C-alpha positions in Angstrom: -32.6 -5.1 19.0 -30.7 -6.7 15.8 -32.3 -5.8 12.7 -30.3 -8.7 11.1 -31.8 -11.1 13.6 -35.3 -9.8 12.8 -34.8 -10.2 8.9 -33.5 -13.6 9.4 -36.3 -14.8 11.3 -38.6 -13.2 8.9 -37.3 -15.0 6.2 -39.8 -18.2 6.5 -42.4 -15.7 7.6 -44.9 -17.3 10.2 -45.6 -20.4 8.5 -42.4 -22.1 10.2 -41.6 -19.8 13.1 -38.5 -20.0 15.0 -40.2 -19.5 18.3 -42.8 -21.9 17.9 -40.1 -24.4 16.6 -38.0 -23.7 19.7 -41.1 -24.7 21.8 -41.6 -27.9 19.8 -38.3 -28.8 20.5 -38.7 -28.3 24.3 -41.5 -30.8 24.4 -39.5 -33.3 22.6 -36.5 -32.5 24.7 -38.5 -33.0 28.0 -38.6 -29.5 28.8 -36.0 -27.8 27.1 -34.4 -28.2 23.4 -31.5 -30.4 23.4 -28.1 -28.9 22.2 -28.6 -30.8 18.8 -31.9 -29.3 18.3 -30.9 -25.7 19.1 -27.9 -26.3 16.6 -30.4 -27.5 13.9 -32.6 -24.5 14.4 -29.7 -22.2 14.5 -28.5 -23.6 11.1 -31.8 -23.6 9.6 -32.4 -19.9 10.4 -29.0 -18.7 10.0 -29.3 -17.3 13.4 -26.1 -18.7 15.2 -26.0 -21.2 18.3 -25.3 -18.5 20.7 -28.6 -16.7 19.6 -30.8 -19.7 20.0 -29.3 -20.9 23.3 -29.4 -17.3 24.6 -33.2 -17.0 23.8 -34.5 -20.3 25.3 -32.6 -19.6 28.6 -34.9 -16.4 28.8 -38.2 -18.4 29.0 -39.5 -20.3 32.3 -40.4 -23.3 30.1 -37.6 -23.5 27.6 -34.7 -23.0 30.0 -32.4 -25.9 31.0 -33.6 -25.7 34.5 -36.9 -26.6 33.4 -36.1 -30.1 32.3 -37.9 -33.0 34.0 -40.5 -30.7 35.4 -44.0 -32.9 35.9 -46.2 -30.6 37.8 -46.3 -26.7 38.5 -47.5 -24.9 41.6 -48.8 -21.1 41.1 -46.8 -18.7 43.2 -48.6 -15.5 42.1 -49.5 -12.9 44.6 -53.3 -13.9 45.0 -52.5 -17.4 45.9 -49.7 -16.1 48.2 -52.1 -13.9 49.9 -54.7 -16.7 50.2 -52.2 -19.0 52.0 -53.3 -21.9 50.1 -50.1 -22.9 48.6 -48.3 -24.6 51.5 -51.0 -27.2 51.6 -50.7 -27.6 47.8 -46.9 -28.2 47.9 -47.5 -30.7 50.8 -50.1 -32.7 48.9 -47.9 -32.4 45.7 -44.7 -33.5 47.5 -46.5 -36.9 48.4 -46.6 -37.7 44.6 -43.4 -36.1 43.3 -39.9 -35.5 44.0 -38.5 -31.8 44.5 -36.8 -31.9 41.1 -39.8 -32.6 39.0 -41.8 -29.6 40.7 -41.8 -26.1 39.1 -43.6 -22.9 39.5 -45.8 -20.9 37.4 -46.9 -17.2 37.9 -49.9 -17.3 37.7 -52.3 -19.5 36.4 -55.4 -16.9 36.1 -57.2 -18.9 39.0 -56.9 -15.8 41.4 -60.5 -16.1 42.4 -60.2 -19.9 43.6 -56.7 -20.2 44.6 -54.8 -23.6 45.4 -53.8 -23.5 41.7 -51.7 -25.9 40.1 -50.8 -27.1 36.5 -50.2 -30.8 35.5 -50.2 -32.6 32.3 -51.3 -29.6 30.1 -54.3 -28.6 32.5 -54.6 -25.9 35.1 -56.3 -26.9 38.4 -57.8 -24.8 41.6 -59.8 -24.7 44.7 -60.7 -28.3 45.6 -58.8 -30.2 43.1 -56.1 -30.6 45.2 -57.7 -32.8 47.5 -58.3 -35.1 44.3 -54.7 -34.7 43.4 -54.2 -38.7 43.8 -56.8 -39.3 41.2 -55.5 -36.6 38.9 -52.2 -38.1 38.8 -53.2 -41.7 38.4 -55.9 -41.2 35.8 -55.3 -38.0 34.3 -59.1 -37.2 35.5 -60.4 -34.8 38.0 -62.6 -31.8 38.4 -60.3 -28.8 37.2 -62.8 -26.3 38.7 -61.8 -22.8 37.6 -65.7 -21.4 37.2 -66.0 -17.8 38.6 -69.1 -15.5 38.5 -69.3 -12.8 36.0 -71.1 -9.6 37.2 -72.3 -7.2 34.6 -73.2 -3.5 35.4 -73.2 -2.8 31.9 -72.9 -5.5 29.1 -70.5 -4.8 26.4 -67.8 -7.5 26.8 -69.9 -9.8 28.8 -72.6 -9.9 26.4 -72.8 -13.2 24.6 -71.1 -13.2 21.2 -70.6 -17.0 20.5 -72.6 -17.3 17.2 -71.0 -17.9 13.9 -74.0 -16.5 12.3 -73.8 -13.1 14.2 -70.2 -12.9 13.6 -70.8 -13.3 9.8 -73.5 -10.6 9.9 -71.4 -8.0 11.6 -68.3 -8.8 9.6 -70.3 -8.5 6.3 -71.3 -5.1 7.6 -67.8 -4.2 8.2 -66.4 -5.2 5.0 -69.0 -3.1 3.3 -67.9 0.2 5.0 -65.1 2.1 3.7 -61.9 1.1 6.0 -61.6 4.8 6.8 -65.2 5.0 8.2 -64.3 2.1 10.3 -61.2 3.5 11.7 -63.1 7.0 12.4 -65.5 5.0 14.6 -62.7 3.5 16.7 -61.1 7.2 16.9 -64.5 8.6 17.9 -65.2 6.0 20.8 -62.0 7.2 22.3 -61.0 3.8 23.6 -57.8 3.7 25.4 -55.7 0.5 25.7 -56.8 -1.8 28.4 -53.2 -3.5 29.1 -52.2 -0.8 31.4 -50.7 2.0 29.3 -53.8 3.6 28.3 -52.8 4.5 24.8 -55.6 5.3 22.4 -56.3 2.5 20.1 -57.6 4.5 17.2 -54.1 6.5 17.1 -52.2 3.3 17.2 -54.3 1.9 14.3 -54.0 5.1 11.9 -50.2 5.1 12.5 -50.2 1.6 11.2 -52.6 2.3 8.4 -50.4 5.2 7.2 -47.4 3.2 6.9 -46.7 1.8 3.3 -45.9 -1.9 3.3 -46.7 -5.1 1.5 -47.0 -6.9 4.7 -48.5 -5.6 8.2 -49.4 -7.4 11.2 -52.1 -7.6 14.1 -50.8 -8.7 17.3 -53.1 -9.8 20.0 -50.9 -9.7 23.4 -52.7 -12.4 25.4 -49.6 -12.9 27.5 -51.6 -11.5 30.5 -48.8 -11.9 33.3 -50.2 -9.7 35.9 -50.8 -11.9 39.1 -54.2 -11.4 40.0 -55.6 -10.7 36.6 -57.7 -13.2 34.6 -60.0 -10.8 32.7 -58.2 -11.8 29.3 -58.6 -15.3 30.1 -62.4 -14.8 30.6 -62.3 -13.3 27.1 -60.3 -15.9 25.2 -62.0 -18.7 26.8 -65.6 -17.5 26.9 -65.9 -14.5 24.3 -63.2 -15.7 21.7 -65.1 -14.4 18.9 -65.2 -10.8 20.3 -61.3 -11.0 20.2 -61.0 -12.4 16.8 -63.3 -10.0 15.3 -61.4 -7.2 16.9 -58.5 -8.5 15.2 -60.3 -8.6 11.7 -61.6 -5.1 12.2 -57.9 -3.8 12.8 -56.8 -5.6 9.8 -59.4 -3.9 7.6 -58.6 -0.5 9.1 -54.8 -0.8 8.9 -54.5 -3.1 5.7 -52.9 -6.0 7.5 -53.6 -9.4 6.6 -52.2 -11.4 9.4 -53.1 -11.7 12.8 -51.1 -13.3 15.6 -52.4 -14.4 19.1 -49.7 -14.7 21.5 -51.3 -16.7 24.2 -49.6 -17.5 27.7 -48.5 -21.2 28.2 -50.0 -20.9 31.6 -53.5 -20.7 29.8 -53.6 -24.1 28.0 -57.5 -24.0 28.0 -57.5 -20.5 26.5 -55.2 -21.9 23.5 -57.6 -25.0 22.6 -60.7 -22.7 22.7 -59.0 -19.9 20.5 -57.7 -22.6 18.0 -61.1 -24.6 17.8 -62.9 -21.1 16.9 -60.2 -20.3 14.1 -60.8 -23.6 12.7 -64.6 -22.9 12.9 -64.0 -19.7 11.0 -62.0 -21.0 8.3 -64.6 -23.7 7.8 -67.3 -21.0 7.2 -65.1 -19.1 4.9 -65.1 -16.1 7.3 -61.2 -15.8 7.3 -58.6 -16.6 5.0 -58.5 -15.6 1.3 -61.0 -13.0 -0.1 -63.2 -13.2 2.5 -67.1 -13.3 1.8 -65.8 -12.0 -1.8 -64.8 -8.9 -0.4 -61.2 -9.1 -1.8 -60.0 -8.8 1.7 -57.8 -11.6 3.0 -56.9 -12.2 6.5 -55.2 -15.3 8.4 -54.6 -16.0 12.0 -51.8 -17.8 13.7 -51.8 -18.8 17.4 -48.4 -18.8 19.3 -48.1 -20.4 22.8 -45.9 -18.3 24.8 -43.2 -20.0 27.0 -43.3 -18.1 30.2 -42.0 -14.5 30.3 -43.7 -11.7 32.0 -41.8 -9.2 30.1 -43.7 -10.1 27.1 -46.4 -8.2 28.3 -44.4 -5.2 26.8 -45.2 -5.0 23.2 -41.6 -4.8 21.8 -40.5 -7.7 24.0 -43.3 -9.7 22.6 -42.2 -8.9 19.2 -38.7 -10.2 19.8 -40.2 -13.3 21.0 -42.1 -14.3 18.3 -38.9 -13.6 16.3 -37.2 -16.4 18.3 -35.0 -13.5 20.1 -34.6 -12.8 23.8 -37.7 -11.0 25.0 -35.9 -7.7 25.5 -37.6 -4.3 25.3 -36.6 -2.5 22.3 -35.7 1.1 22.2 -38.2 3.5 20.4 -38.5 5.0 18.1 -39.0 3.4 15.6 -42.3 2.4 17.0 -44.0 -1.0 16.3 -46.4 0.9 13.9 -43.3 1.7 11.9 -41.2 -1.3 12.3 -42.5 -4.2 14.3 -42.5 -8.0 13.4 -40.0 -8.7 11.2 -39.4 -5.1 10.7 -42.8 -4.5 9.2 -45.7 -2.2 10.4 -47.3 -3.9 13.4 -50.2 -3.1 15.8 -50.0 -4.6 19.2 -53.2 -4.6 21.2 -54.4 -6.5 24.4 -57.2 -8.9 24.6 -59.5 -6.6 26.1 -59.0 -3.6 23.9 -59.4 -5.7 20.8 -62.5 -7.4 22.2 -64.3 -3.9 22.5 -64.1 -3.3 18.8 -67.1 -5.3 17.9 -69.3 -3.4 20.0 -67.9 -0.2 18.8 -68.7 -1.2 15.1 -72.0 -2.3 15.7 -73.3 0.6 18.0 -71.0 3.4 16.8 -67.8 5.3 18.3 -70.1 8.2 19.7 -72.3 5.6 21.7 -69.1 4.0 23.3 -67.7 7.5 24.0 -70.9 8.3 25.8 -70.0 5.7 28.6 -67.4 6.5 31.1 -65.6 9.7 32.0 -64.2 12.5 29.6 -60.7 10.8 29.6 -61.8 7.3 30.3 -64.5 6.1 27.9 -66.3 2.7 27.7 -66.2 -0.1 30.2 -63.7 -2.0 32.2 -63.6 -5.6 33.4 -62.3 -6.0 36.9 -60.8 -9.2 38.2 -61.5 -9.9 41.9 -59.5 -12.3 43.8 -60.6 -15.4 46.3 -60.6 -13.1 49.2 -63.7 -11.5 48.0 -67.0 -12.8 49.2 -68.0 -12.8 45.4 -64.9 -13.2 43.7 -64.7 -13.2 39.8 -65.0 -11.0 36.7 -67.0 -7.6 36.9 -67.9 -5.4 34.1 -68.5 -1.8 34.8 -68.7 1.5 33.2 -65.6 3.6 33.6 -66.1 6.0 36.5 -67.9 3.5 38.7 -66.7 4.1 42.1 -64.3 1.4 43.8 -66.5 1.3 47.2 -69.4 0.0 44.7 -66.9 -2.6 42.9 -65.5 -3.6 46.0 -68.4 -3.7 48.6 -71.6 -4.4 46.4 -70.3 -6.2 43.4 -67.6 -8.0 45.1 -69.5 -8.4 48.4 -66.7 -7.0 50.5 -64.0 -9.3 52.2 -64.3 -12.9 53.8 -61.4 -11.7 56.2 -59.9 -8.8 57.5 -58.0 -7.0 54.7 -55.5 -3.9 55.1 -54.6 -3.2 51.3 -55.5 -3.6 47.7 -52.8 -4.1 45.2 -54.6 -3.1 42.0 -53.2 -3.3 38.5 -50.6 -5.9 38.9 -47.1 -6.0 40.0 -46.4 -2.5 38.9 -49.8 -1.2 40.1 -50.4 0.7 43.4 -51.0 -0.6 46.9 -53.9 0.9 48.0 -54.9 1.0 52.0 -58.6 0.2 52.4 -59.2 3.7 53.6 -58.3 5.0 50.4 -61.1 2.9 48.5 -63.6 6.1 48.6 -61.2 8.3 46.9 -61.0 6.0 43.8 -63.1 5.3 40.8 -62.4 2.9 37.9 -60.6 5.4 35.6 -57.2 6.1 34.7 -57.3 9.7 36.2 -58.7 9.3 39.7 -55.9 6.5 40.4 -53.3 8.9 38.9 -54.6 11.7 41.0 -54.2 9.5 44.1 -50.8 8.2 43.3 -51.9 4.8 42.1 -52.2 2.9 38.9 -55.5 1.1 37.4 -53.3 -0.9 35.1 -55.2 -4.0 34.2 -57.8 -3.5 37.0 -57.0 -6.6 38.8 -57.4 -6.5 42.5 -55.4 -8.7 45.2 -56.3 -8.3 48.5 -53.4 -8.2 51.2 -54.9 -9.7 54.4 -54.3 -7.6 57.8 -52.1 -10.5 59.1 -49.9 -10.7 56.1 -46.5 -8.8 56.8 -46.1 -6.0 54.5 -42.5 -6.6 54.3 -43.0 -10.1 52.9 -45.2 -8.6 50.3 -42.6 -6.2 49.2 -39.8 -9.0 49.3 -42.4 -11.1 47.1 -42.8 -8.2 44.5 -39.2 -7.5 44.2 -38.3 -11.2 43.6 -40.8 -11.4 41.1 -39.4 -8.0 39.5 -36.0 -9.4 39.7 -36.9 -13.0 38.2 -38.9 -11.5 35.4 -36.4 -8.5 34.3 -35.4 -9.0 30.7 -31.9 -7.9 31.7 -31.3 -5.4 28.8 -31.0 -2.1 30.9 -28.8 -2.2 34.0 -30.9 -0.3 36.4 -33.7 -2.8 36.3 -31.5 -5.8 36.0 -29.3 -4.9 39.0 -31.6 -2.7 40.8 -34.6 -5.2 41.2 -32.1 -8.0 42.7 -30.4 -5.5 45.0 -34.0 -4.5 46.3 -34.9 -8.0 46.7 -31.8 -8.8 48.6 -32.2 -6.1 51.2 -36.0 -6.7 51.8 -35.2 -10.6 51.9 -32.8 -9.8 54.9 -35.3 -7.6 56.2 -38.1 -10.1 56.1 -36.2 -13.4 57.3 -32.9 -12.1 59.2 -34.4 -8.9 61.0 -31.6 -6.9 59.2 -32.7 -3.2 58.9 -32.7 -1.5 55.5 -31.1 1.9 54.8 -34.0 3.9 53.9 -31.8 6.8 52.0 -30.2 4.0 50.2 -33.5 2.1 49.4 -35.2 5.4 48.3 -32.1 6.2 46.0 -32.3 2.9 44.5 -36.2 3.3 43.7 -35.4 6.5 41.9 -32.9 5.0 39.9 -35.1 2.2 38.9 -38.0 4.8 37.8 -35.6 7.2 35.9 -33.3 4.8 34.5 -35.1 1.8 33.3 -35.8 1.3 29.7 -39.4 0.3 30.1 -42.2 0.2 32.7 -41.2 -2.9 34.3 -38.2 -1.5 35.9 -39.6 2.1 36.0 -42.9 0.9 37.5 -42.1 -1.4 40.2 -41.1 1.6 42.8 -44.6 2.5 42.6 -46.0 -0.2 45.3 -43.0 0.1 47.4 -43.6 3.8 48.0 -47.3 3.3 48.3 -46.2 0.8 51.2 -43.6 2.9 52.7 -46.2 5.9 52.8 -49.1 4.2 54.0 -47.8 1.4 56.2 -45.0 3.3 57.7 -45.6 2.2 61.3 -45.5 -1.5 60.3 -42.4 -0.9 58.1 -40.4 1.4 60.3 -39.3 -1.7 62.3 -37.4 -2.9 59.0 -36.1 0.3 57.9 -33.6 3.0 59.6 
């Protein structure tokens, strides 16, 4: 990273944010900022035109190729495996020319499929059959509703009352901040974004830093195809998320919270902004909250399409208006994060759990789950399940129970589950009995729980094409900072593409060497994690893949 660029971006703080101004310029520039707008921003922020241009070209919805796009089709893994998107494309092409059609990955409509985005709104399911009316009038059923099953209710318990929010906040503000932090540490909650780092340790690290300015960032850039649990919380339980950020601020001494929400989730942006306005109107955020002397403000920033922003340091770079590249560590964000100030970055589900912990105590939370995986977990089940949707279960619940009882099994033959996003493991159905919803069982069996999204791979879907899809995604979404990932994901995609479409066999020794280079040489988990599903597929689907490897 460039400390100079971070400092220059921070001159105006978050009141006038460079990344946000780039996004505004993209809207007025019909999909990408004009050269004149970029030049003006470069002058205003003293960043240089090369830096502003380099930044916008890294984001799907600001890069020059985005100019003139009117409608976007989901090309995520769940929609791909459901086989719905060819029909969506056919219907879309009846109303739009090819140059005006873009792609989004993904829209969080994995439970319903047939997903597309038009005029600032997401649609799925049967909406595509009403496309003519949607295009002509801007009206139509967006669908998107899903079932929510709660084996245990922590995150799925209703928490939408401002009165309830105020009562719990008053209780929190009356307690010493060290006591609140101790409850979080006692809970032993680990990050739900995939890495599983203890939240209490992260908060304590930020608390121990001396600085006039500290930040709490909610990483709401849920980019894993197949995952929509964060969307559920942002749209249905936004006060849980906002309360968690407030508690983080109290514990660490931070006074500003940033929600970095995916552009692919426009409804979530609207809901969260509405709740923030409501909290301001009730004097529950802002200056001197409830006369406590504690002040905390919120800022919502709409992301612009970059999967790598799920990595916390790339997200910080994005907010600063830089390219979303991964930073080397140390220093860690809790030491030097946003604008070089101490910063906590937690994902949506992690922050949302804080309210229950504060109300019921850290020991009560730690009593749920397993020794190393405490509490509950939201699981996203895609549209191939008989009962797709969100399931909240206690950590340690068997995957058999999740799949066959809560999910109702599959509505068509399935050979594997891709669990935990693109970097998660490909689990053959015969391995389901060996797994439970916790970090340790997945690690023991050579998989990854990650975000706990479940994408079903049908029995008739060629595994070689699924691997090609994965590495195409990985290559497109690489930040490009380290060459093992930048080059390795592209070379792997090329080899798999030739195998899938031109019957050219892949040199197995070369491919395995490439996977080792990615795993060992990449700067972050994007390049380091993508070999896992490939190795799983080669191990468990050797009979099918041997045709393509020599």
